TORKOL-4160 file (C-alpha; in steps of 0.2 Angstrom, whole numbers, padded with zeros to 4 digits, m for minus):
398
<pt num="1" X="m0073" Y="0201" Z="0587"/>
<pt num="2" X="m0077" Y="0184" Z="0586"/>
<pt num="3" X="m0066" Y="0168" Z="0587"/>
<pt num="4" X="m0064" Y="0169" Z="0565"/>
<pt num="5" X="m0060" Y="0189" Z="0566"/>
<pt num="6" X="m0075" Y="0196" Z="0558"/>
<pt num="7" X="m0082" Y="0211" Z="0567"/>
<pt num="8" X="m0104" Y="0207" Z="0572"/>
<pt num="9" X="m0114" Y="0222" Z="0572"/>
<pt num="10" X="m0122" Y="0226" Z="0587"/>
<pt num="11" X="m0140" Y="0224" Z="0583"/>
<pt num="12" X="m0151" Y="0239" Z="0588"/>
<pt num="13" X="m0170" Y="0238" Z="0588"/>
<pt num="14" X="m0181" Y="0251" Z="0577"/>
<pt num="15" X="m0185" Y="0265" Z="0588"/>
<pt num="16" X="m0206" Y="0270" Z="0589"/>
<pt num="17" X="m0210" Y="0286" Z="0585"/>
<pt num="18" X="m0211" Y="0291" Z="0604"/>
<pt num="19" X="m0194" Y="0285" Z="0606"/>
<pt num="20" X="m0188" Y="0295" Z="0592"/>
<pt num="21" X="m0196" Y="0310" Z="0598"/>
<pt num="22" X="m0188" Y="0309" Z="0615"/>
<pt num="23" X="m0170" Y="0304" Z="0608"/>
<pt num="24" X="m0156" Y="0318" Z="0614"/>
<pt num="25" X="m0154" Y="0321" Z="0595"/>
<pt num="26" X="m0173" Y="0325" Z="0591"/>
<pt num="27" X="m0181" Y="0343" Z="0588"/>
<pt num="28" X="m0190" Y="0343" Z="0605"/>
<pt num="29" X="m0173" Y="0341" Z="0613"/>
<pt num="30" X="m0164" Y="0354" Z="0603"/>
<pt num="31" X="m0178" Y="0367" Z="0605"/>
<pt num="32" X="m0174" Y="0383" Z="0614"/>
<pt num="33" X="m0187" Y="0381" Z="0627"/>
<pt num="34" X="m0180" Y="0395" Z="0637"/>
<pt num="35" X="m0185" Y="0407" Z="0624"/>
<pt num="36" X="m0201" Y="0396" Z="0620"/>
<pt num="37" X="m0207" Y="0397" Z="0640"/>
<pt num="38" X="m0204" Y="0414" Z="0643"/>
<pt num="39" X="m0214" Y="0420" Z="0627"/>
<pt num="40" X="m0227" Y="0408" Z="0634"/>
<pt num="41" X="m0226" Y="0416" Z="0651"/>
<pt num="42" X="m0228" Y="0434" Z="0642"/>
<pt num="43" X="m0245" Y="0428" Z="0631"/>
<pt num="44" X="m0252" Y="0420" Z="0647"/>
<pt num="45" X="m0247" Y="0436" Z="0657"/>
<pt num="46" X="m0254" Y="0447" Z="0643"/>
<pt num="47" X="m0272" Y="0437" Z="0642"/>
<pt num="48" X="m0275" Y="0439" Z="0660"/>
<pt num="49" X="m0270" Y="0458" Z="0659"/>
<pt num="50" X="m0281" Y="0459" Z="0643"/>
<pt num="51" X="m0294" Y="0452" Z="0652"/>
<pt num="52" X="m0293" Y="0465" Z="0666"/>
<pt num="53" X="m0292" Y="0478" Z="0656"/>
<pt num="54" X="m0307" Y="0474" Z="0645"/>
<pt num="55" X="m0320" Y="0465" Z="0658"/>
<pt num="56" X="m0328" Y="0481" Z="0663"/>
<pt num="57" X="m0330" Y="0490" Z="0645"/>
<pt num="58" X="m0346" Y="0485" Z="0642"/>
<pt num="59" X="m0346" Y="0496" Z="0625"/>
<pt num="60" X="m0333" Y="0483" Z="0619"/>
<pt num="61" X="m0337" Y="0466" Z="0626"/>
<pt num="62" X="m0356" Y="0467" Z="0622"/>
<pt num="63" X="m0358" Y="0463" Z="0639"/>
<pt num="64" X="m0348" Y="0448" Z="0641"/>
<pt num="65" X="m0332" Y="0451" Z="0653"/>
<pt num="66" X="m0324" Y="0437" Z="0646"/>
<pt num="67" X="m0326" Y="0441" Z="0626"/>
<pt num="68" X="m0308" Y="0447" Z="0625"/>
<pt num="69" X="m0302" Y="0433" Z="0637"/>
<pt num="70" X="m0307" Y="0421" Z="0625"/>
<pt num="71" X="m0303" Y="0429" Z="0610"/>
<pt num="72" X="m0284" Y="0432" Z="0616"/>
<pt num="73" X="m0284" Y="0413" Z="0622"/>
<pt num="74" X="m0288" Y="0409" Z="0603"/>
<pt num="75" X="m0276" Y="0421" Z="0597"/>
<pt num="76" X="m0262" Y="0413" Z="0605"/>
<pt num="77" X="m0266" Y="0397" Z="0601"/>
<pt num="78" X="m0268" Y="0401" Z="0582"/>
<pt num="79" X="m0252" Y="0409" Z="0584"/>
<pt num="80" X="m0244" Y="0394" Z="0592"/>
<pt num="81" X="m0249" Y="0382" Z="0578"/>
<pt num="82" X="m0243" Y="0395" Z="0567"/>
<pt num="83" X="m0226" Y="0395" Z="0574"/>
<pt num="84" X="m0226" Y="0376" Z="0574"/>
<pt num="85" X="m0230" Y="0375" Z="0556"/>
<pt num="86" X="m0216" Y="0387" Z="0551"/>
<pt num="87" X="m0204" Y="0376" Z="0562"/>
<pt num="88" X="m0210" Y="0360" Z="0553"/>
<pt num="89" X="m0207" Y="0370" Z="0536"/>
<pt num="90" X="m0191" Y="0377" Z="0541"/>
<pt num="91" X="m0183" Y="0394" Z="0538"/>
<pt num="92" X="m0173" Y="0386" Z="0522"/>
<pt num="93" X="m0188" Y="0379" Z="0513"/>
<pt num="94" X="m0196" Y="0395" Z="0516"/>
<pt num="95" X="m0183" Y="0405" Z="0507"/>
<pt num="96" X="m0189" Y="0400" Z="0491"/>
<pt num="97" X="m0207" Y="0406" Z="0493"/>
<pt num="98" X="m0202" Y="0423" Z="0500"/>
<pt num="99" X="m0204" Y="0431" Z="0484"/>
<pt num="100" X="m0223" Y="0425" Z="0484"/>
<pt num="101" X="m0223" Y="0431" Z="0503"/>
<pt num="102" X="m0217" Y="0447" Z="0496"/>
<pt num="103" X="m0231" Y="0450" Z="0483"/>
<pt num="104" X="m0243" Y="0446" Z="0494"/>
<pt num="105" X="m0240" Y="0456" Z="0508"/>
<pt num="106" X="m0237" Y="0471" Z="0496"/>
<pt num="107" X="m0256" Y="0467" Z="0489"/>
<pt num="108" X="m0262" Y="0467" Z="0506"/>
<pt num="109" X="m0255" Y="0483" Z="0511"/>
<pt num="110" X="m0261" Y="0490" Z="0494"/>
<pt num="111" X="m0279" Y="0483" Z="0497"/>
<pt num="112" X="m0279" Y="0495" Z="0515"/>
<pt num="113" X="m0277" Y="0510" Z="0505"/>
<pt num="114" X="m0295" Y="0504" Z="0495"/>
<pt num="115" X="m0313" Y="0503" Z="0503"/>
<pt num="116" X="m0308" Y="0487" Z="0511"/>
<pt num="117" X="m0297" Y="0495" Z="0524"/>
<pt num="118" X="m0303" Y="0503" Z="0539"/>
<pt num="119" X="m0298" Y="0517" Z="0552"/>
<pt num="120" X="m0294" Y="0512" Z="0570"/>
<pt num="121" X="m0288" Y="0526" Z="0582"/>
<pt num="122" X="m0284" Y="0538" Z="0567"/>
<pt num="123" X="m0273" Y="0527" Z="0556"/>
<pt num="124" X="m0280" Y="0517" Z="0540"/>
<pt num="125" X="m0270" Y="0502" Z="0542"/>
<pt num="126" X="m0282" Y="0487" Z="0544"/>
<pt num="127" X="m0292" Y="0475" Z="0532"/>
<pt num="128" X="m0309" Y="0471" Z="0535"/>
<pt num="129" X="m0310" Y="0452" Z="0533"/>
<pt num="130" X="m0328" Y="0450" Z="0541"/>
<pt num="131" X="m0335" Y="0442" Z="0556"/>
<pt num="132" X="m0331" Y="0457" Z="0565"/>
<pt num="133" X="m0311" Y="0452" Z="0562"/>
<pt num="134" X="m0299" Y="0463" Z="0556"/>
<pt num="135" X="m0279" Y="0460" Z="0550"/>
<pt num="136" X="m0266" Y="0473" Z="0551"/>
<pt num="137" X="m0255" Y="0469" Z="0535"/>
<pt num="138" X="m0240" Y="0479" Z="0541"/>
<pt num="139" X="m0237" Y="0466" Z="0555"/>
<pt num="140" X="m0234" Y="0453" Z="0541"/>
<pt num="141" X="m0223" Y="0466" Z="0531"/>
<pt num="142" X="m0211" Y="0466" Z="0544"/>
<pt num="143" X="m0207" Y="0448" Z="0543"/>
<pt num="144" X="m0206" Y="0451" Z="0524"/>
<pt num="145" X="m0195" Y="0464" Z="0523"/>
<pt num="146" X="m0183" Y="0453" Z="0537"/>
<pt num="147" X="m0184" Y="0438" Z="0525"/>
<pt num="148" X="m0182" Y="0447" Z="0509"/>
<pt num="149" X="m0167" Y="0458" Z="0513"/>
<pt num="150" X="m0160" Y="0441" Z="0520"/>
<pt num="151" X="m0163" Y="0432" Z="0503"/>
<pt num="152" X="m0154" Y="0449" Z="0494"/>
<pt num="153" X="m0140" Y="0451" Z="0506"/>
<pt num="154" X="m0134" Y="0432" Z="0510"/>
<pt num="155" X="m0136" Y="0424" Z="0493"/>
<pt num="156" X="m0118" Y="0428" Z="0486"/>
<pt num="157" X="m0110" Y="0426" Z="0504"/>
<pt num="158" X="m0117" Y="0410" Z="0509"/>
<pt num="159" X="m0113" Y="0403" Z="0490"/>
<pt num="160" X="m0095" Y="0408" Z="0494"/>
<pt num="161" X="m0095" Y="0420" Z="0479"/>
<pt num="162" X="m0091" Y="0436" Z="0492"/>
<pt num="163" X="m0086" Y="0439" Z="0509"/>
<pt num="164" X="m0099" Y="0453" Z="0513"/>
<pt num="165" X="m0114" Y="0461" Z="0502"/>
<pt num="166" X="m0108" Y="0472" Z="0489"/>
<pt num="167" X="m0117" Y="0492" Z="0487"/>
<pt num="168" X="m0127" Y="0484" Z="0472"/>
<pt num="169" X="m0134" Y="0472" Z="0483"/>
<pt num="170" X="m0138" Y="0482" Z="0498"/>
<pt num="171" X="m0147" Y="0496" Z="0487"/>
<pt num="172" X="m0157" Y="0482" Z="0480"/>
<pt num="173" X="m0162" Y="0476" Z="0498"/>
<pt num="174" X="m0166" Y="0493" Z="0503"/>
<pt num="175" X="m0176" Y="0497" Z="0487"/>
<pt num="176" X="m0186" Y="0479" Z="0494"/>
<pt num="177" X="m0189" Y="0487" Z="0510"/>
<pt num="178" X="m0196" Y="0504" Z="0506"/>
<pt num="179" X="m0209" Y="0500" Z="0494"/>
<pt num="180" X="m0220" Y="0492" Z="0508"/>
<pt num="181" X="m0212" Y="0506" Z="0520"/>
<pt num="182" X="m0219" Y="0519" Z="0508"/>
<pt num="183" X="m0236" Y="0511" Z="0509"/>
<pt num="184" X="m0238" Y="0510" Z="0527"/>
<pt num="185" X="m0231" Y="0529" Z="0527"/>
<pt num="186" X="m0247" Y="0534" Z="0516"/>
<pt num="187" X="m0259" Y="0526" Z="0529"/>
<pt num="188" X="m0252" Y="0536" Z="0537"/>
<pt num="189" X="m0245" Y="0523" Z="0552"/>
<pt num="190" X="m0228" Y="0531" Z="0558"/>
<pt num="191" X="m0226" Y="0519" Z="0572"/>
<pt num="192" X="m0225" Y="0503" Z="0559"/>
<pt num="193" X="m0214" Y="0513" Z="0548"/>
<pt num="194" X="m0202" Y="0519" Z="0564"/>
<pt num="195" X="m0200" Y="0497" Z="0567"/>
<pt num="196" X="m0198" Y="0493" Z="0549"/>
<pt num="197" X="m0184" Y="0508" Z="0550"/>
<pt num="198" X="m0175" Y="0500" Z="0564"/>
<pt num="199" X="m0175" Y="0482" Z="0556"/>
<pt num="200" X="m0168" Y="0487" Z="0540"/>
<pt num="201" X="m0154" Y="0494" Z="0550"/>
<pt num="202" X="m0152" Y="0478" Z="0562"/>
<pt num="203" X="m0151" Y="0468" Z="0545"/>
<pt num="204" X="m0137" Y="0479" Z="0537"/>
<pt num="205" X="m0128" Y="0479" Z="0553"/>
<pt num="206" X="m0128" Y="0460" Z="0554"/>
<pt num="207" X="m0127" Y="0457" Z="0536"/>
<pt num="208" X="m0108" Y="0465" Z="0537"/>
<pt num="209" X="m0112" Y="0477" Z="0523"/>
<pt num="210" X="m0102" Y="0493" Z="0523"/>
<pt num="211" X="m0103" Y="0506" Z="0540"/>
<pt num="212" X="m0106" Y="0519" Z="0528"/>
<pt num="213" X="m0124" Y="0511" Z="0522"/>
<pt num="214" X="m0128" Y="0511" Z="0540"/>
<pt num="215" X="m0122" Y="0530" Z="0544"/>
<pt num="216" X="m0130" Y="0537" Z="0527"/>
<pt num="217" X="m0147" Y="0528" Z="0532"/>
<pt num="218" X="m0148" Y="0536" Z="0549"/>
<pt num="219" X="m0144" Y="0553" Z="0542"/>
<pt num="220" X="m0157" Y="0550" Z="0528"/>
<pt num="221" X="m0170" Y="0546" Z="0542"/>
<pt num="222" X="m0168" Y="0562" Z="0552"/>
<pt num="223" X="m0169" Y="0572" Z="0535"/>
<pt num="224" X="m0183" Y="0564" Z="0530"/>
<pt num="225" X="m0192" Y="0565" Z="0547"/>
<pt num="226" X="m0188" Y="0583" Z="0545"/>
<pt num="227" X="m0197" Y="0584" Z="0528"/>
<pt num="228" X="m0212" Y="0574" Z="0533"/>
<pt num="229" X="m0215" Y="0586" Z="0547"/>
<pt num="230" X="m0211" Y="0602" Z="0536"/>
<pt num="231" X="m0222" Y="0596" Z="0523"/>
<pt num="232" X="m0237" Y="0592" Z="0533"/>
<pt num="233" X="m0237" Y="0573" Z="0529"/>
<pt num="234" X="m0244" Y="0570" Z="0547"/>
<pt num="235" X="m0262" Y="0568" Z="0553"/>
<pt num="236" X="m0266" Y="0581" Z="0567"/>
<pt num="237" X="m0269" Y="0567" Z="0580"/>
<pt num="238" X="m0249" Y="0562" Z="0578"/>
<pt num="239" X="m0243" Y="0579" Z="0579"/>
<pt num="240" X="m0252" Y="0581" Z="0594"/>
<pt num="241" X="m0244" Y="0565" Z="0599"/>
<pt num="242" X="m0227" Y="0572" Z="0597"/>
<pt num="243" X="m0233" Y="0589" Z="0606"/>
<pt num="244" X="m0238" Y="0579" Z="0622"/>
<pt num="245" X="m0221" Y="0571" Z="0623"/>
<pt num="246" X="m0210" Y="0586" Z="0621"/>
<pt num="247" X="m0223" Y="0595" Z="0634"/>
<pt num="248" X="m0230" Y="0583" Z="0646"/>
<pt num="249" X="m0239" Y="0598" Z="0654"/>
<pt num="250" X="m0247" Y="0602" Z="0638"/>
<pt num="251" X="m0266" Y="0600" Z="0638"/>
<pt num="252" X="m0268" Y="0585" Z="0651"/>
<pt num="253" X="m0287" Y="0583" Z="0648"/>
<pt num="254" X="m0284" Y="0583" Z="0629"/>
<pt num="255" X="m0270" Y="0578" Z="0620"/>
<pt num="256" X="m0259" Y="0573" Z="0636"/>
<pt num="257" X="m0274" Y="0563" Z="0641"/>
<pt num="258" X="m0267" Y="0546" Z="0637"/>
<pt num="259" X="m0249" Y="0548" Z="0644"/>
<pt num="260" X="m0254" Y="0557" Z="0659"/>
<pt num="261" X="m0267" Y="0545" Z="0665"/>
<pt num="262" X="m0253" Y="0530" Z="0660"/>
<pt num="263" X="m0240" Y="0538" Z="0671"/>
<pt num="264" X="m0254" Y="0538" Z="0687"/>
<pt num="265" X="m0258" Y="0520" Z="0683"/>
<pt num="266" X="m0241" Y="0514" Z="0684"/>
<pt num="267" X="m0235" Y="0526" Z="0699"/>
<pt num="268" X="m0251" Y="0523" Z="0709"/>
<pt num="269" X="m0245" Y="0502" Z="0710"/>
<pt num="270" X="m0232" Y="0506" Z="0719"/>
<pt num="271" X="m0218" Y="0493" Z="0723"/>
<pt num="272" X="m0230" Y="0475" Z="0724"/>
<pt num="273" X="m0247" Y="0484" Z="0714"/>
<pt num="274" X="m0263" Y="0484" Z="0718"/>
<pt num="275" X="m0268" Y="0464" Z="0713"/>
<pt num="276" X="m0275" Y="0459" Z="0698"/>
<pt num="277" X="m0291" Y="0465" Z="0695"/>
<pt num="278" X="m0291" Y="0479" Z="0708"/>
<pt num="279" X="m0282" Y="0493" Z="0700"/>
<pt num="280" X="m0293" Y="0507" Z="0702"/>
<pt num="281" X="m0288" Y="0518" Z="0686"/>
<pt num="282" X="m0289" Y="0502" Z="0676"/>
<pt num="283" X="m0307" Y="0497" Z="0684"/>
<pt num="284" X="m0311" Y="0516" Z="0681"/>
<pt num="285" X="m0307" Y="0515" Z="0662"/>
<pt num="286" X="m0297" Y="0529" Z="0664"/>
<pt num="287" X="m0283" Y="0525" Z="0652"/>
<pt num="288" X="m0289" Y="0524" Z="0634"/>
<pt num="289" X="m0282" Y="0510" Z="0623"/>
<pt num="290" X="m0277" Y="0500" Z="0639"/>
<pt num="291" X="m0279" Y="0481" Z="0633"/>
<pt num="292" X="m0267" Y="0487" Z="0617"/>
<pt num="293" X="m0255" Y="0501" Z="0616"/>
<pt num="294" X="m0257" Y="0503" Z="0636"/>
<pt num="295" X="m0256" Y="0485" Z="0641"/>
<pt num="296" X="m0240" Y="0490" Z="0652"/>
<pt num="297" X="m0250" Y="0503" Z="0662"/>
<pt num="298" X="m0261" Y="0488" Z="0669"/>
<pt num="299" X="m0245" Y="0477" Z="0673"/>
<pt num="300" X="m0239" Y="0493" Z="0683"/>
<pt num="301" X="m0255" Y="0496" Z="0692"/>
<pt num="302" X="m0260" Y="0479" Z="0695"/>
<pt num="303" X="m0243" Y="0470" Z="0699"/>
<pt num="304" X="m0233" Y="0485" Z="0704"/>
<pt num="305" X="m0215" Y="0488" Z="0701"/>
<pt num="306" X="m0210" Y="0470" Z="0704"/>
<pt num="307" X="m0223" Y="0462" Z="0692"/>
<pt num="308" X="m0220" Y="0475" Z="0678"/>
<pt num="309" X="m0200" Y="0472" Z="0681"/>
<pt num="310" X="m0204" Y="0452" Z="0677"/>
<pt num="311" X="m0212" Y="0457" Z="0663"/>
<pt num="312" X="m0198" Y="0467" Z="0656"/>
<pt num="313" X="m0186" Y="0452" Z="0662"/>
<pt num="314" X="m0198" Y="0440" Z="0652"/>
<pt num="315" X="m0195" Y="0450" Z="0637"/>
<pt num="316" X="m0176" Y="0452" Z="0639"/>
<pt num="317" X="m0175" Y="0432" Z="0642"/>
<pt num="318" X="m0184" Y="0431" Z="0625"/>
<pt num="319" X="m0172" Y="0444" Z="0617"/>
<pt num="320" X="m0154" Y="0435" Z="0624"/>
<pt num="321" X="m0160" Y="0419" Z="0617"/>
<pt num="322" X="m0162" Y="0426" Z="0600"/>
<pt num="323" X="m0146" Y="0434" Z="0599"/>
<pt num="324" X="m0138" Y="0419" Z="0604"/>
<pt num="325" X="m0148" Y="0411" Z="0591"/>
<pt num="326" X="m0143" Y="0423" Z="0580"/>
<pt num="327" X="m0124" Y="0422" Z="0585"/>
<pt num="328" X="m0123" Y="0403" Z="0583"/>
<pt num="329" X="m0132" Y="0402" Z="0566"/>
<pt num="330" X="m0125" Y="0392" Z="0552"/>
<pt num="331" X="m0126" Y="0404" Z="0538"/>
<pt num="332" X="m0127" Y="0423" Z="0535"/>
<pt num="333" X="m0146" Y="0420" Z="0528"/>
<pt num="334" X="m0151" Y="0413" Z="0546"/>
<pt num="335" X="m0140" Y="0426" Z="0554"/>
<pt num="336" X="m0148" Y="0442" Z="0545"/>
<pt num="337" X="m0166" Y="0433" Z="0550"/>
<pt num="338" X="m0163" Y="0432" Z="0567"/>
<pt num="339" X="m0154" Y="0448" Z="0569"/>
<pt num="340" X="m0170" Y="0456" Z="0561"/>
<pt num="341" X="m0181" Y="0450" Z="0573"/>
<pt num="342" X="m0172" Y="0454" Z="0588"/>
<pt num="343" X="m0172" Y="0472" Z="0581"/>
<pt num="344" X="m0191" Y="0470" Z="0579"/>
<pt num="345" X="m0195" Y="0465" Z="0596"/>
<pt num="346" X="m0182" Y="0475" Z="0606"/>
<pt num="347" X="m0187" Y="0491" Z="0599"/>
<pt num="348" X="m0205" Y="0489" Z="0598"/>
<pt num="349" X="m0204" Y="0483" Z="0617"/>
<pt num="350" X="m0195" Y="0498" Z="0623"/>
<pt num="351" X="m0206" Y="0511" Z="0611"/>
<pt num="352" X="m0223" Y="0502" Z="0619"/>
<pt num="353" X="m0215" Y="0503" Z="0636"/>
<pt num="354" X="m0208" Y="0519" Z="0635"/>
<pt num="355" X="m0224" Y="0527" Z="0629"/>
<pt num="356" X="m0232" Y="0522" Z="0643"/>
<pt num="357" X="m0218" Y="0529" Z="0654"/>
<pt num="358" X="m0217" Y="0545" Z="0645"/>
<pt num="359" X="m0201" Y="0543" Z="0640"/>
<pt num="360" X="m0205" Y="0540" Z="0620"/>
<pt num="361" X="m0220" Y="0548" Z="0611"/>
<pt num="362" X="m0234" Y="0537" Z="0608"/>
<pt num="363" X="m0234" Y="0528" Z="0592"/>
<pt num="364" X="m0247" Y="0516" Z="0594"/>
<pt num="365" X="m0236" Y="0499" Z="0595"/>
<pt num="366" X="m0243" Y="0484" Z="0604"/>
<pt num="367" X="m0230" Y="0476" Z="0616"/>
<pt num="368" X="m0226" Y="0459" Z="0609"/>
<pt num="369" X="m0234" Y="0446" Z="0615"/>
<pt num="370" X="m0243" Y="0455" Z="0628"/>
<pt num="371" X="m0255" Y="0466" Z="0620"/>
<pt num="372" X="m0272" Y="0461" Z="0612"/>
<pt num="373" X="m0271" Y="0461" Z="0593"/>
<pt num="374" X="m0273" Y="0445" Z="0582"/>
<pt num="375" X="m0262" Y="0449" Z="0569"/>
<pt num="376" X="m0249" Y="0455" Z="0580"/>
<pt num="377" X="m0249" Y="0440" Z="0590"/>
<pt num="378" X="m0249" Y="0428" Z="0574"/>
<pt num="379" X="m0235" Y="0438" Z="0568"/>
<pt num="380" X="m0223" Y="0438" Z="0583"/>
<pt num="381" X="m0227" Y="0418" Z="0585"/>
<pt num="382" X="m0221" Y="0416" Z="0568"/>
<pt num="383" X="m0206" Y="0426" Z="0571"/>
<pt num="384" X="m0203" Y="0413" Z="0585"/>
<pt num="385" X="m0205" Y="0399" Z="0573"/>
<pt num="386" X="m0192" Y="0405" Z="0564"/>
<pt num="387" X="m0180" Y="0409" Z="0578"/>
<pt num="388" X="m0182" Y="0391" Z="0583"/>
<pt num="389" X="m0181" Y="0385" Z="0565"/>
<pt num="390" X="m0163" Y="0392" Z="0564"/>
<pt num="391" X="m0159" Y="0385" Z="0582"/>
<pt num="392" X="m0165" Y="0368" Z="0576"/>
<pt num="393" X="m0156" Y="0367" Z="0557"/>
<pt num="394" X="m0140" Y="0355" Z="0555"/>
<pt num="395" X="m0125" Y="0361" Z="0549"/>
<pt num="396" X="m0125" Y="0364" Z="0529"/>
<pt num="397" X="m0112" Y="0350" Z="0525"/>
<pt num="398" X="m0124" Y="0338" Z="0536"/>
């Protein structure tokens, strides 16, 4: 107050761009850096493990031992750029574009069933895009299912019209998820279908839909699995995988070879491992698809129980922070998106590590952030971008 009784506003000089960025209320400070650092550590560790698994595989590297190392670094960088783009746009703005993403996703999945598609490891699930590059549309379809179901289930709740999604809305959301899942089943890519089914269950639980839907879907899933088995929809290699899981001693030199060699590699690592690039099973190329489906065996052999346990701990940190973001989300749409990502990451990591340990059937799923694969790396980092966008959102009234 001045002597005249009038208040004088304190002058605040405008902050520079750097000052705004470093301010306590900036997006840089409000990001969940624990999650980001854990995910970066996983991707960095994965890059080294991929290099160890491939540096001696001349039939894959064309004589360049750094071939997969360089490509994986590029994949991670592209993934980070995509995560940053999603954060910059924001999950709320992307909400209006979900119908277009859904249509594009269906078109890409459908293209796999045309001559544009190619078969890798028995699954006709990849699109050839030229230059030696392929993409797996099913990875992007996981994101599309999460976003599409979130839009349908949350719209009337977030506007205050209802407390929970009604039965008709749930039915529409399930129909939306069923279409891409049906196309993926035709490939057949049972691993991706399993992940999508878990995502659907996680999304429904987070939406507050009636538990009868969840119980009904579980029952339908069991009945559907039996029906698929009886009708012979599965290819022979998929049936062999389940047979080897049910009986580990079955044909150890044939259908049980992968899982048998995986357990040998992990068990030989002991407590502290044989050291990076010094795994005899890895160097000797005894474990097939070690840079993708069985990347965990490299960690088990070369880093031992401690290193492999640390890798699992980092995955747990990512899931823990994602759960916190889902719990603190400002609206149901954001909660559902975060919960869908948690369901996806948790089940896929459990399945990948489980099949390497022999406690889950081989399903051909990559380990999030760790396994080699451009499409998988892009998809998981896009998901991280969505989670960070939810974390950064302001209250709806702000």
